[in-house]
C-alpha positions in Angstrom: -4.4 17.7 6.5 -0.9 16.4 5.4 -2.0 14.3 2.4 -4.9 14.4 0.0 -7.3 12.0 1.7 -9.6 11.6 -1.3 -6.7 10.3 -3.4 -5.6 7.9 -0.7 -9.2 6.7 -0.3 -9.4 6.2 -4.0 -6.1 4.3 -4.1 -7.1 1.9 -1.3 -10.6 1.3 -2.8 -9.2 0.7 -6.4 -6.8 -2.0 -5.3 -7.7 -5.3 -7.0 -6.4 -8.8 -7.4 -5.4 -9.2 -11.1 -4.5 -12.7 -12.0 -1.5 -13.6 -14.2 -3.9 -14.9 -16.9 -5.1 -11.3 -17.3 -1.5 -9.9 -17.7 -0.2 -8.5 -21.0 3.3 -9.0 -22.4 4.3 -5.5 -21.3 7.4 -5.6 -19.1 7.5 -4.0 -15.6 10.7 -2.0 -15.2 13.3 -2.8 -12.5 12.9 0.7 -11.1 9.2 0.1 -10.5 9.9 -3.2 -8.7 12.4 -1.4 -6.5 9.8 1.3 -5.6 7.3 -1.5 -4.8 9.7 -3.3 -2.5 10.9 -0.1 -0.9 7.3 0.8 0.0 6.8 -2.7 1.3 9.6 -2.1 3.8 7.7 0.8 5.4 5.0 -1.5 6.8 4.5 -1.5 10.6 6.7 -3.9 12.4 6.7 -4.6 16.2 10.1 -4.0 17.7 11.3 -2.8 14.3 12.4 -6.3 13.4 11.6 -5.8 9.7 11.0 -9.5 9.1 10.2 -9.3 5.4 12.5 -10.8 2.8 12.0 -10.7 -0.9 13.2 -13.2 -3.6 12.6 -11.6 -7.0 12.2 -13.7 -10.1 12.5 -12.0 -13.4 13.6 -13.0 -16.9 14.8 -16.7 -16.9 14.3 -16.8 -13.1 10.6 -17.1 -13.8 11.3 -20.4 -15.7 13.3 -21.7 -12.8 10.4 -20.9 -10.4 7.9 -22.4 -12.8 9.9 -25.7 -13.0 10.3 -25.8 -9.3 6.6 -25.2 -8.6 5.6 -28.0 -11.0 8.0 -30.5 -9.5 7.2 -29.6 -5.9 3.4 -29.9 -6.5 3.9 -33.4 -8.0 6.2 -34.4 -5.2 4.1 -33.0 -2.3 0.6 -33.8 -3.5 -0.7 -37.4 -3.3 -1.4 -38.7 -6.8 -5.1 -39.1 -6.2 -5.4 -35.5 -5.0 -3.4 -34.0 -8.0 -5.3 -31.7 -10.4 -4.1 -31.0 -13.9 -5.7 -27.6 -13.7 -3.8 -26.7 -10.5 -0.5 -28.0 -11.9 -1.1 -26.0 -15.1 -1.7 -22.8 -13.2 1.3 -23.3 -11.0 3.6 -23.8 -13.9 2.2 -21.2 -16.3 1.6 -18.2 -13.9 5.3 -17.3 -13.4 5.7 -17.3 -17.2 2.7 -15.0 -17.7 4.0 -12.5 -15.2 6.6 -9.8 -15.7 8.0 -10.5 -12.2 7.2 -12.8 -9.3 8.3 -12.0 -5.8 8.4 -14.7 -3.1 7.5 -12.8 0.0 9.1 -14.4 3.1 9.4 -13.9 6.8 12.7 -14.2 8.5 12.1 -15.3 12.1 13.7 -13.0 14.7 16.6 -15.0 16.2 15.8 -14.0 19.8 12.1 -14.8 19.3 11.1 -12.0 21.6 8.4 -10.9 19.2 5.6 -13.5 18.7 5.7 -15.2 15.3 2.2 -14.2 14.5 3.2 -10.5 14.8 6.1 -11.1 12.3 3.6 -12.7 9.9 1.2 -9.8 10.3 4.1 -7.4 9.5 4.8 -9.2 6.3 1.1 -9.2 5.4 1.1 -5.4 5.9 4.2 -5.2 3.6 2.2 -7.1 0.9 -0.6 -4.6 1.2 1.9 -1.8 0.6 3.0 -3.7 -2.5 -0.6 -4.0 -3.7 -1.2 -0.3 -3.2 2.0 0.7 -5.0 1.1 -1.6 -7.9 -2.3 0.1 -8.0 -0.7 3.5 -8.1 1.4 2.4 -11.1 -1.6 0.8 -12.8 0.0 -2.7 -12.4 -1.9 -5.8 -11.6 -0.9 -7.8 -8.5 -1.8 -11.3 -7.3 -0.9 -12.7 -3.8 -0.9 -16.4 -4.2 -0.6 -18.9 -1.3 -0.6 -22.5 -2.7 0.0 -25.1 0.1 3.4 -26.0 -1.1 4.9 -22.6 -0.2 4.8 -23.7 3.5 6.9 -26.8 2.9 10.6 -27.5 3.7 11.0 -28.0 -0.1 10.1 -24.4 -0.6 12.3 -23.2 2.2 15.2 -25.1 0.6 14.5 -23.7 -2.8 14.4 -20.1 -1.5 17.4 -20.8 0.9 15.4 -19.8 4.0 16.2 -20.8 7.6 14.4 -23.5 9.4 12.1 -21.1 11.3 11.6 -18.8 8.3 8.5 -19.0 6.1 7.5 -18.2 2.6 4.1 -16.3 3.0 3.2 -16.0 -0.7 4.1 -15.5 -4.3 3.3 -12.1 -5.5 2.8 -11.9 -9.3 3.0 -8.5 -11.0 2.2 -7.5 -14.6 0.2 -5.0 -16.6 -3.4 -5.9 -17.1 -4.6 -6.4 -20.6 -8.2 -6.0 -19.5 -10.2 -3.1 -18.1 -9.6 -2.5 -14.4 -12.2 -4.5 -12.5 -14.9 -3.0 -10.3 -15.7 -4.2 -6.8 -17.7 -3.4 -3.7 -17.7 -3.9 0.0 -20.6 -4.4 2.5 -21.6 -1.2 4.4 -19.7 -0.6 7.6 -22.7 -1.6 9.8 -22.1 -5.3 8.8 -18.6 -5.4 10.2 -18.5 -2.8 13.0 -19.8 -2.7 16.5 -19.6 0.6 18.4 -19.1 0.3 22.1 -19.6 3.5 24.2 -19.6 1.8 27.6 
């Protein structure tokens, strides 16, 4: 065996969503962020298009993102559907995080690869980010509020017309004990076909 499978199993099974509200004030180092992003780039990608793009918000950039998210929410959400709680979360979460990464998909110009496969490649990159965060003992949260799929978000992130933001990935050190979780037994989700 080339790698220690028990350690890999443990890493995968220990991955958790840790919300920014659970983050401490401890800073994540730039070198850690670079490792997280480098590992993200090793996700599978059909045709080797490598469609992922990362917009990293640190320091005062987090305030810029916070201000944008609040304004975009108020602009894009009809008044009768607005929620003070949602607005508060959108505005506060970047400021509670050490770093926020807008994870985006740059659409292949030739469009020979189906868009869904480019989206799937970026999702795999996000899983690599999660696993690397777990290895570091960092909390991660992949957030997908509706407004990230808007033209307003594309303009803010300077994305092309056919490109997409696929999530905001919040990173920080957890101030709480690492949460436990479970999954259903394999029988619930697997069908074996021998003929």
